[in-house]
VEXDREN-56269 format. One record per residue (C-alpha): residue number from 0; residue in three letters; x, y, z. Coordinates in Angstrom, 2 decimals. Example, Ala and Ser with C-alpha at 12.3 -4.5 7.8 and 13.67 -1.06 7.14 Angstrom:
<sites>
  num  residu       c1       c2       c3
    0     ALA    12.30    -4.50     7.80
    1     SER    13.67    -1.06     7.14
</sites>
This chain:
<sites>
  num  residu       c1       c2       c3
    0     MET   134.51    90.13   160.33
    1     ILE   137.12    87.49   160.97
    2     GLU   135.34    85.35   163.48
    3     THR   137.92    84.96   166.22
    4     MET   138.00    88.74   166.55
    5     LYS   134.59    88.53   168.18
    6     PHE   135.81    86.04   170.74
    7     TYR   136.49    88.54   173.51
    8     ALA   132.98    89.93   173.27
    9     ILE   131.46    86.42   173.17
   10     LEU   132.89    85.58   176.56
   11     GLY   130.56    88.08   178.15
   12     LEU   132.67    91.18   178.82
   13     SER   133.28    89.94   182.34
   14     LEU   136.99    90.35   182.93
   15     LEU   137.05    86.98   184.67
   16     SER   135.23    85.24   181.85
   17     PHE   137.59    86.71   179.29
   18     PHE   140.42    84.71   180.77
   19     GLY   138.38    81.87   182.22
   20     ASN   136.98    79.82   179.31
   21     ALA   136.99    76.30   180.72
   22     GLN   137.04    74.76   177.28
   23     THR   140.45    76.24   176.56
   24     LYS   141.99    75.00   179.83
   25     LYS   142.09    71.33   178.86
   26     THR   145.37    69.99   177.53
   27     ASN   144.85    68.31   174.17
   28     PRO   147.18    65.97   172.29
   29     ALA   149.16    67.65   169.54
   30     ASN   147.22    67.88   166.28
   31     TRP   144.14    66.57   168.13
   32     TYR   141.68    67.59   165.44
   33     ASN   143.23    65.00   163.08
   34     LEU   143.02    62.19   165.65
   35     ASP   140.46    59.42   166.21
   36     TYR   138.11    59.08   169.18
   37     GLN   138.33    55.31   169.51
   38     THR   142.11    55.20   169.15
   39     ASP   143.17    58.49   170.74
   40     GLY   140.29    59.39   173.06
   41     VAL   139.57    62.82   171.54
   42     ARG   136.84    63.78   169.10
   43     GLY   139.02    64.60   166.13
   44     ILE   137.96    63.83   162.57
   45     SER   140.05    60.64   162.07
   46     THR   142.24    62.18   159.37
   47     GLU   145.11    59.79   159.98
   48     LYS   142.73    56.82   159.74
   49     ALA   141.53    58.18   156.40
   50     TYR   145.05    58.21   155.02
   51     GLU   145.51    54.59   156.08
   52     LEU   142.59    53.76   153.77
   53     LEU   144.13    55.85   150.98
   54     GLN   147.58    54.27   151.05
   55     GLY   148.74    53.49   147.53
   56     ARG   146.09    55.68   145.94
   57     THR   147.05    58.49   143.59
   58     SER   145.73    62.01   143.99
   59     THR   145.53    65.18   141.94
   60     PRO   146.33    68.64   143.30
   61     VAL   143.33    70.71   144.37
   62     ILE   143.39    74.50   144.68
   63     VAL   141.74    75.86   147.81
   64     GLY   140.92    79.55   147.93
   65     VAL   141.44    81.02   151.41
   66     LEU   139.29    84.17   151.48
   67     ASP   140.54    85.86   154.62
   68     GLY   142.65    88.65   156.10
   69     GLY   145.94    87.61   154.53
   70     VAL   148.24    84.57   154.27
   71     ASP   151.97    84.43   154.99
   72     TYR   152.93    82.59   151.82
   73     GLN   156.56    82.33   152.95
   74     HIS   155.77    80.39   156.13
   75     GLU   158.02    77.34   156.51
   76     ASP   155.04    74.98   156.65
   77     LEU   153.06    76.65   153.84
   78     LYS   155.53    77.83   151.21
   79     ASP   155.57    74.43   149.49
   80     VAL   151.77    74.25   149.27
   81     MET   151.02    77.75   147.98
   82     TRP   149.27    78.10   144.63
   83     THR   151.53    79.72   142.05
   84     ASN   150.09    81.30   138.95
   85     ALA   152.31    79.67   136.34
   86     LYS   151.25    82.15   133.65
   87     GLU   152.31    85.17   135.69
   88     LYS   155.86    86.52   135.92
   89     ALA   156.57    87.81   139.38
   90     GLY   157.16    91.49   139.95
   91     ASN   157.26    92.74   136.36
   92     GLY   154.26    95.03   136.78
   93     LYS   152.38    93.36   133.93
   94     ASP   149.23    91.29   133.67
   95     ASP   151.02    88.42   131.91
   96     ASP   148.08    86.01   131.88
   97     GLY   145.50    88.63   130.94
   98     ASN   143.17    87.84   133.84
   99     GLY   142.90    91.49   134.88
  100     TYR   145.19    91.21   137.93
  101     ILE   148.81    92.35   137.76
  102     ASP   151.49    90.10   139.34
  103     ASP   148.93    87.84   141.05
  104     LEU   151.50    85.15   141.74
  105     HIS   149.84    83.54   144.79
  106     GLY   146.43    85.21   144.78
  107     TRP   144.96    88.70   145.10
  108     ASN   144.23    91.42   147.65
  109     PHE   140.94    93.28   147.16
  110     ILE   141.49    95.75   150.01
  111     GLY   144.61    97.50   148.79
  112     ASN   145.62    99.75   145.93
  113     ALA   148.06    99.72   143.03
  114     ASN   150.58   101.75   145.06
  115     GLY   150.88    98.95   147.60
  116     GLU   148.82   100.61   150.33
  117     ASN   146.41    98.35   152.24
  118     VAL   143.31    98.71   154.37
  119     HIS   144.05    97.39   157.85
  120     TYR   141.01    98.50   159.88
  121     ASP   137.43    99.07   158.75
  122     ASN   134.00    99.61   160.29
  123     LEU   131.46    97.01   161.20
  124     GLU   128.74    96.79   158.56
  125     VAL   126.18    98.21   160.98
  126     THR   128.34   101.33   161.33
  127     ARG   128.57   101.74   157.57
  128     LEU   124.81   101.26   157.15
  129     ILE   124.04   103.84   159.82
  130     ARG   126.34   106.25   158.02
  131     VAL   124.23   105.69   154.88
  132     TYR   120.79   105.95   156.49
  133     GLU   121.40   108.46   159.29
  134     PRO   121.16   111.64   157.15
  135     LYS   117.75   110.49   155.91
  136     TYR   116.20   109.11   159.07
  137     ILE   117.85   110.69   162.12
  138     SER   115.10   113.33   162.40
  139     VAL   112.20   111.08   161.39
  140     LEU   109.44   110.49   163.95
  141     PRO   107.09   107.48   164.01
  142     SER   104.38   109.85   162.78
  143     THR   106.38   111.16   159.80
  144     PRO   104.74   110.19   156.47
  145     LEU   106.86   107.58   154.69
  146     SER   106.39   105.30   151.72
  147     GLU   106.20   101.57   152.36
  148     ALA   109.81   101.12   151.24
  149     GLU   110.95   104.04   153.40
  150     ARG   109.02   102.65   156.37
  151     ARG   110.87    99.34   156.04
  152     GLU   114.17   101.19   155.87
  153     PHE   113.28   103.30   158.89
  154     VAL   112.36   100.25   161.00
  155     ALA   115.62    98.57   159.94
  156     TYR   117.52   101.76   160.80
  157     GLN   115.98   101.85   164.27
  158     LYS   117.10    98.25   164.87
  159     MET   120.59    99.15   163.66
  160     ILE   120.75   102.05   166.12
  161     GLY   119.79    99.73   168.97
  162     ASP   122.43    97.17   168.02
  163     TYR   125.05    99.83   167.41
  164     THR   124.43   101.52   170.76
  165     SER   124.69    98.22   172.58
  166     LYS   127.96    97.35   170.83
  167     LEU   129.38   100.79   171.51
  168     ASP   128.49   100.59   175.20
  169     GLN   130.17    97.18   175.44
  170     ALA   133.23    98.42   173.58
  171     ASN   133.59   101.46   175.84
  172     PHE   133.18    99.25   178.92
  173     GLY   135.78    96.79   177.68
  174     ASN   138.15    99.52   176.58
  175     ILE   138.10   101.19   179.99
  176     ASN   138.27    98.04   182.10
  177     TYR   140.86    96.12   180.12
  178     GLY   142.90    99.29   179.88
  179     ARG   142.76    99.79   183.64
  180     LEU   143.59    96.16   184.33
  181     LYS   146.61    96.32   182.05
  182     GLU   147.77    99.54   183.71
  183     GLU   147.66    97.86   187.13
  184     VAL   149.41    94.71   185.91
  185     ASP   152.10    96.83   184.21
  186     ALA   152.61    98.80   187.43
  187     MET   153.00    95.59   189.45
  188     VAL   155.45    94.08   186.96
  189     LYS   157.46    97.29   186.96
  190     LYS   157.64    97.25   190.76
  191     MET   158.83    93.61   190.59
  192     GLY   161.71    94.80   188.41
  193     LYS   161.36    91.93   185.95
  194     ASP   160.72    91.41   182.26
  195     VAL   157.30    90.01   181.38
  196     LYS   158.84    86.72   180.23
  197     ASP   160.45    86.21   183.65
  198     VAL   157.42    86.91   185.87
  199     THR   155.94    83.92   187.75
  200     LYS   152.88    83.21   189.87
  201     GLU   155.12    83.30   192.95
  202     ASP   155.96    86.92   192.17
  203     PHE   152.26    87.79   192.42
  204     ASP   151.78    85.60   195.50
  205     ASN   154.47    87.66   197.22
  206     PHE   153.22    91.04   195.95
  207     THR   151.41    93.43   198.32
  208     ALA   148.76    95.58   196.65
  209     THR   148.45    99.20   197.75
  210     SER   145.05   100.24   196.32
  211     ASP   141.62    98.72   195.78
  212     ARG   142.10    98.61   192.02
  213     GLN   145.47    96.96   192.43
  214     LYS   144.00    94.44   194.86
  215     MET   141.35    93.48   192.30
  216     ALA   143.96    93.14   189.55
  217     LEU   146.16    91.08   191.85
  218     ARG   143.29    88.69   192.66
  219     MET   142.55    88.21   188.97
  220     ALA   146.18    87.67   188.07
  221     LYS   146.72    85.10   190.82
  222     ARG   143.54    83.28   189.80
  223     GLU   144.59    83.04   186.17
  224     LEU   148.21    82.19   186.89
  225     SER   147.14    79.02   188.66
  226     ASN   146.44    77.61   185.19
  227     THR   148.29    79.88   182.77
  228     PRO   151.91    81.11   182.45
  229     PHE   152.21    84.83   182.99
  230     ASP   153.43    85.60   179.47
  231     LYS   150.29    83.91   178.05
  232     PHE   148.06    85.78   180.52
  233     TYR   149.77    89.05   179.59
  234     LYS   149.45    88.40   175.85
  235     ASP   145.72    87.70   176.28
  236     LEU   145.42    90.95   178.21
  237     GLU   147.23    92.86   175.46
  238     ASP   144.96    91.26   172.86
  239     GLY   141.89    92.28   174.86
  240     VAL   143.06    95.89   175.04
  241     LYS   143.82    95.85   171.31
  242     TYR   140.43    94.36   170.49
  243     PHE   138.35    96.91   172.39
  244     SER   140.53    99.78   171.24
  245     ALA   139.91    98.76   167.62
  246     GLN   136.18    98.60   168.35
  247     THR   136.02   102.18   169.56
  248     GLU   138.57   103.72   167.19
  249     TYR   137.60   101.94   163.97
  250     HIS   134.81    99.38   164.01
  251     LEU   132.18   101.62   165.62
  252     ASN   133.58   105.01   164.67
  253     LYS   131.13   106.57   162.19
  254     SER   133.72   109.17   161.21
  255     TYR   136.23   106.55   160.11
  256     ASP   136.02   105.28   156.52
  257     PRO   139.19   103.82   154.95
  258     ARG   137.70   102.87   151.57
  259     HIS   139.43   105.75   149.83
  260     ILE   142.64   103.74   150.19
  261     VAL   141.32   101.14   147.72
  262     GLY   140.34   103.83   145.22
  263     ASP   137.51   101.88   143.58
  264     ASN   134.01   103.12   142.81
  265     TYR   132.51   101.43   145.85
  266     ASP   128.91   101.80   144.70
  267     ASP   129.66    99.97   141.45
  268     ALA   129.28    96.33   142.47
  269     SER   130.13    95.16   138.96
  270     GLU   133.66    96.61   139.21
  271     ARG   136.11    93.73   139.55
  272     TYR   139.64    94.88   138.78
  273     TYR   141.09    96.76   141.74
  274     GLY   143.47    95.94   144.60
  275     ASN   147.03    94.61   144.56
  276     ALA   149.01    91.39   144.72
  277     ASP   149.96    91.65   148.42
  278     ILE   148.11    88.62   149.80
  279     LYS   149.83    88.90   153.20
  280     GLY   148.84    92.45   154.08
  281     PRO   149.42    94.16   157.43
  282     ASP   147.91    91.40   159.60
  283     ALA   148.03    87.83   158.30
  284     ASP   147.51    86.04   161.63
  285     HIS   144.04    84.71   160.98
  286     GLY   144.39    83.73   157.33
  287     THR   147.74    82.04   157.93
  288     HIS   146.21    80.01   160.77
  289     VAL   143.29    78.98   158.56
  290     ALA   145.59    78.01   155.68
  291     GLY   147.68    75.79   157.94
  292     ILE   144.67    73.83   159.18
  293     ILE   143.75    73.06   155.59
  294     ALA   147.14    72.34   154.11
  295     ALA   150.25    72.74   156.28
  296     LYS   152.65    70.33   154.62
  297     ARG   152.15    66.86   156.01
  298     LYS   154.93    64.59   157.30
  299     ASN   157.73    67.12   156.75
  300     GLY   158.82    67.07   160.39
  301     ILE   157.98    70.78   160.71
  302     GLY   155.18    72.38   162.68
  303     ILE   151.81    70.72   162.09
  304     ASP   150.06    68.47   159.59
  305     GLY   147.17    70.01   157.67
  306     VAL   144.10    67.94   156.82
  307     ALA   144.75    67.71   153.07
  308     ASP   147.97    66.35   151.54
  309     ASN   147.79    67.48   147.91
  310     VAL   146.55    71.04   148.05
  311     GLN   147.57    74.42   146.71
  312     ILE   146.53    77.40   148.83
  313     MET   145.37    80.48   146.93
  314     GLY   145.39    83.56   149.14
  315     VAL   142.57    86.05   148.57
  316     ARG   142.73    88.96   150.99
  317     LEU   139.41    90.72   151.52
  318     VAL   138.78    90.77   155.29
  319     PRO   140.09    93.78   157.27
  320     ASP   140.13    94.19   161.03
  321     GLY   136.43    94.97   160.93
  322     ASP   133.64    93.71   158.68
  323     GLU   134.32    92.56   155.14
  324     ARG   132.46    94.33   152.33
  325     ASP   130.04    92.46   150.08
  326     LYS   131.59    93.72   146.87
  327     ASP   134.97    92.33   147.93
  328     VAL   133.47    89.01   149.02
  329     ALA   131.76    88.59   145.65
  330     ASN   134.93    89.49   143.77
  331     GLY   137.00    87.19   145.96
  332     ILE   134.72    84.25   145.16
  333     ARG   134.82    85.03   141.44
  334     TYR   138.60    85.42   141.43
  335     ALA   139.11    82.07   143.15
  336     VAL   136.67    80.32   140.80
  337     ASP   138.19    81.84   137.67
  338     ASN   141.69    80.84   138.71
  339     GLY   140.96    77.20   139.38
  340     ALA   139.89    76.82   143.01
  341     LYS   137.65    73.81   143.61
  342     VAL   137.12    74.56   147.34
  343     ILE   136.79    78.00   148.94
  344     ASN   137.10    78.62   152.68
  345     MET   135.33    81.63   154.19
  346     SER   136.08    82.05   157.90
  347     PHE   134.35    85.39   158.33
  348     GLY   130.85    86.70   158.86
  349     LYS   128.71    89.61   160.00
  350     GLY   125.20    90.38   161.20
  351     TYR   124.27    92.93   158.53
  352     VAL   124.49    92.97   154.76
  353     TYR   124.86    95.85   152.31
  354     ASN   124.55    94.19   148.91
  355     LYS   123.44    90.59   149.29
  356     LYS   122.43    90.36   145.64
  357     THR   126.00    90.68   144.39
  358     VAL   127.19    87.99   146.85
  359     ASP   124.31    85.70   145.84
  360     GLU   125.30    86.09   142.20
  361     ALA   128.90    85.14   143.02
  362     VAL   127.75    82.10   145.00
  363     LYS   125.64    81.02   142.03
  364     TYR   128.68    81.53   139.80
  365     ALA   130.67    79.18   142.04
  366     GLU   127.76    76.73   141.99
  367     GLU   127.64    76.78   138.20
  368     ASN   131.39    76.13   138.09
  369     ASP   131.32    73.19   140.53
  370     VAL   133.16    74.95   143.37
  371     LEU   132.39    74.08   146.99
  372     LEU   132.07    76.94   149.51
  373     VAL   132.78    76.31   153.21
  374     HIS   131.67    78.99   155.69
  375     ALA   132.15    79.49   159.44
  376     ALA   128.86    79.56   161.36
  377     GLY   129.93    82.42   163.65
  378     ASN   130.98    82.85   167.27
  379     ASP   128.02    84.53   168.96
  380     SER   126.44    81.47   170.67
  381     LYS   123.35    82.21   168.56
  382     ASP   120.82    80.22   166.56
  383     ASN   121.45    81.05   162.90
  384     ASP   117.91    79.94   162.07
  385     ILE   116.79    83.04   163.97
  386     VAL   119.72    85.47   163.76
  387     ASN   121.22    86.07   160.32
  388     ASN   124.92    85.52   159.76
  389     TYR   126.17    86.80   156.38
  390     PRO   127.16    85.53   153.90
  391     MET   124.76    82.59   153.93
  392     LYS   123.70    79.62   151.84
  393     TYR   120.22    81.05   151.24
  394     TYR   119.37    83.11   148.18
  395     THR   116.91    85.90   148.97
  396     ASP   114.76    88.39   147.08
  397     SER   114.80    92.17   147.50
  398     LEU   112.60    91.90   150.61
  399     GLY   114.81    89.31   152.24
  400     ALA   112.55    86.32   151.64
  401     ILE   114.35    83.03   150.93
  402     VAL   113.97    82.01   147.30
  403     GLY   116.53    79.20   147.08
  404     GLU   119.52    77.48   148.64
  405     ALA   123.03    76.93   147.30
  406     THR   123.81    73.25   146.76
  407     ASN   127.57    73.92   146.96
  408     TRP   127.66    75.41   150.46
  409     ILE   128.58    73.97   153.88
  410     THR   128.15    75.98   157.09
  411     VAL   130.31    74.77   159.98
  412     GLY   129.90    75.06   163.75
  413     ALA   132.64    74.27   166.27
  414     THR   133.23    71.50   168.79
  415     SER   135.92    70.92   171.40
  416     SER   137.75    67.79   172.47
  417     GLY   135.48    67.53   175.51
  418     LEU   132.49    65.32   176.16
  419     ASP   128.84    65.92   177.06
  420     ASP   128.31    69.57   178.12
  421     ASP   131.78    70.55   176.95
  422     LEU   131.52    69.04   173.46
  423     LEU   129.95    72.03   171.71
  424     ALA   132.24    75.06   171.75
  425     SER   130.63    77.59   174.09
  426     PHE   130.93    80.33   171.48
  427     SER   129.66    78.40   168.45
  428     ASN   126.56    79.40   166.53
  429     TYR   124.21    76.59   165.59
  430     GLY   121.00    76.03   163.62
  431     TYR   118.78    73.06   162.79
  432     LYS   118.41    74.28   159.19
  433     SER   121.24    76.74   158.70
  434     VAL   124.30    74.97   160.19
  435     ASP   125.24    71.83   158.29
  436     VAL   127.97    70.15   160.35
  437     PHE   130.30    70.58   163.29
  438     ALA   134.09    70.23   163.35
  439     PRO   136.89    70.81   165.88
  440     GLY   137.36    74.51   166.64
  441     VAL   138.82    74.79   170.16
  442     LYS   142.56    74.92   170.91
  443     ILE   143.50    74.31   167.29
  444     ASN   147.25    74.62   166.78
  445     SER   148.25    75.99   163.40
  446     THR   150.58    78.23   161.46
  447     MET   151.10    81.92   162.21
  448     PRO   153.13    84.59   160.37
  449     GLU   156.93    84.51   160.41
  450     SER   157.03    80.69   160.67
  451     THR   155.47    80.55   164.14
  452     TYR   152.57    78.51   165.52
  453     LYS   149.70    79.17   167.93
  454     GLU   146.48    77.68   169.27
  455     GLN   143.30    79.55   168.41
  456     ASP   139.57    79.04   168.97
  457     GLY   136.60    79.76   166.73
  458     THR   134.29    78.48   164.04
  459     SER   136.98    80.12   161.90
  460     MET   139.13    77.12   162.81
  461     ALA   136.32    74.57   162.32
  462     ALA   135.53    75.69   158.76
  463     PRO   139.05    74.98   157.38
  464     VAL   138.95    71.51   158.96
  465     VAL   135.96    70.86   156.69
  466     ALA   137.53    72.67   153.74
  467     GLY   140.60    70.45   154.15
  468     LEU   138.40    67.35   154.19
  469     ALA   136.57    68.54   151.07
  470     ALA   139.91    69.14   149.33
  471     LEU   141.10    65.67   150.36
  472     LEU   137.98    64.10   148.79
  473     ARG   138.23    66.16   145.62
  474     SER   141.92    65.25   145.36
  475     TYR   141.51    61.48   145.65
  476     TYR   138.09    61.33   143.99
  477     PRO   138.22    64.07   141.34
  478     GLN   135.16    62.67   139.59
  479     LEU   132.97    63.80   142.49
  480     SER   131.10    67.07   142.07
  481     ALA   130.95    69.81   144.71
  482     LYS   127.40    68.78   145.57
  483     GLU   128.42    65.12   145.89
  484     VAL   131.32    66.04   148.17
  485     LYS   128.96    68.07   150.35
  486     ASP   126.49    65.18   150.51
  487     ILE   129.25    62.73   151.43
  488     ILE   130.60    64.97   154.20
  489     LEU   127.14    65.43   155.71
  490     LYS   126.20    61.76   155.38
  491     SER   129.43    60.47   156.94
  492     VAL   129.48    62.52   160.16
  493     THR   130.03    60.93   163.55
  494     LYS   126.69    60.97   165.33
  495     VAL   127.05    61.82   169.00
  496     ASP   124.61    60.31   171.49
  497     GLU   125.20    63.02   174.06
  498     LYS   123.40    66.23   174.83
  499     VAL   125.34    69.46   174.52
  500     LYS   124.71    72.83   176.11
  501     VAL   123.56    75.85   174.07
  502     GLN   122.24    79.29   174.89
  503     ALA   118.61    79.50   173.76
  504     GLU   116.67    82.72   174.40
  505     GLY   119.24    83.78   176.98
  506     ALA   119.14    80.58   179.04
  507     PRO   121.22    77.38   178.88
  508     LYS   119.54    74.39   177.29
  509     LYS   120.67    70.82   176.61
  510     VAL   120.09    69.43   173.13
  511     PHE   121.43    66.79   170.75
  512     LEU   123.55    67.88   167.79
  513     ALA   120.74    66.55   165.58
  514     GLU   118.53    69.31   166.99
  515     ILE   120.95    72.11   166.12
  516     SER   122.38    71.09   162.74
  517     VAL   121.40    69.52   159.43
  518     SER   123.67    66.48   159.73
  519     GLY   123.54    66.03   163.49
  520     GLY   127.22    65.25   163.86
  521     ILE   130.94    65.98   163.63
  522     VAL   132.74    65.50   160.31
  523     ASN   134.75    62.30   160.00
  524     ALA   137.43    61.92   157.33
  525     LYS   137.66    58.13   157.56
  526     ASN   133.91    57.72   157.18
  527     ALA   133.90    60.24   154.34
  528     VAL   136.58    58.33   152.42
  529     GLU   134.64    55.09   152.86
  530     GLU   131.45    56.80   151.68
  531     ALA   133.23    58.36   148.69
  532     GLU   134.66    54.98   147.71
  533     LYS   131.20    53.41   147.83
  534     ARG   129.77    56.28   145.79
  535     VAL   132.44    55.99   143.10
  536     GLN   132.22    52.19   142.91
  537     SER   128.42    52.28   142.59
  538     GLU   128.66    54.68   139.65
  539     LYS   131.05    52.47   137.64
</sites>
């Protein structure tokens, strides 16, 4: 699932906590994630300092595959940095370059069909797995004779049911309460006789509630409006209602299965040629935001500056509103590799896996072809050493035992612009072995569809910061391999001599970044350029 979509659930399902994340209240300088701590006072990655070191240097264009929910390739700040398949003639309905994909001018969409229809919503993976196993195990008792393999499946199924039930209860709770809150706010706004854009805190201060529910809604609105404009508060409320509605109607609805839209043989993981060329799809918010962080055109006086300055964004749509499917992830990786990507960003993840083998094979394919994969750690405030987040850098056997690790993979957690307790994003996953680095992921301003811009939070935002840095290094130092770029990024992090707060076994705990990641720090572009230069000079 696209990681920021989990954000409402992460904040605890308390209506107050949904709107009250202290880390998002702080006002940051524009483009803060590219700034420098010593010069600017915020823990950005020193991108601008890196470009000072690179002045006068030549670079080569690097293709970055954005595997996501869709990219608005016509955005004013992205249209000049989109990858264009020079061998393909747009819109002629032919596979001009013979790569198996018709009219793939800027990338490919693996969750659509040849008629132009697209999957918008899908289930969570746990819902799909229950749909597979339920007919076999719903009537099984602990005493029922089962083979060893069936016993393992049955135990896994029982765990799935527990997780699914918990998620469904949360979704129903959120759906009811956010729905009721919105109803009360709508009723108050209607009584004020104003448009949403014109409502102010003073309007609520002067409003007299007439019921207990309205009094509660009024208290919450007044509390939030002390820090937030009403239109922002109302948009967050609408997003919350939309999120929980999608959970109950699609993500956790066992009767809902949209795969027929794609029209592939879903059980055939070797099938590669399906989908359509619509890389934007019905909801390109997340992917467009990710693409802008990596590569929004720098120094054009429009919008924002991405991390990398000589990049071509290849859009690969494979993430619905719901959990991505392993077959599509594997095919998305292979498509990006085959069409020249040297860095692939994957800002999605899920807690269950259907066909890890086919994803592992695609990761190995990228590894063999010297392509670096950058993956978001996840937004559940969990330890990834304990709780699996798929896809992952570890190769496993049929029983789930780790049998190897990809050398071309970076997993990224998120930090904020704050210090001490506020440095680690409250939602970010972590892991001493499984999370490699941290990068800015709170209040990140970037591109949105229809040439707009918005701040968003998530490890989904931190991963493209690192993907942009990797693309920068591969652009100015093309002789470096994917593994070397990974090593340089990890070696050149900013070490932070402050303890941060994490949730460990349900209780807050203070730790150093070195205790919850491989590198023990936040990526630093300036340091990475200096390290790359030393590496290249030593190899001459």
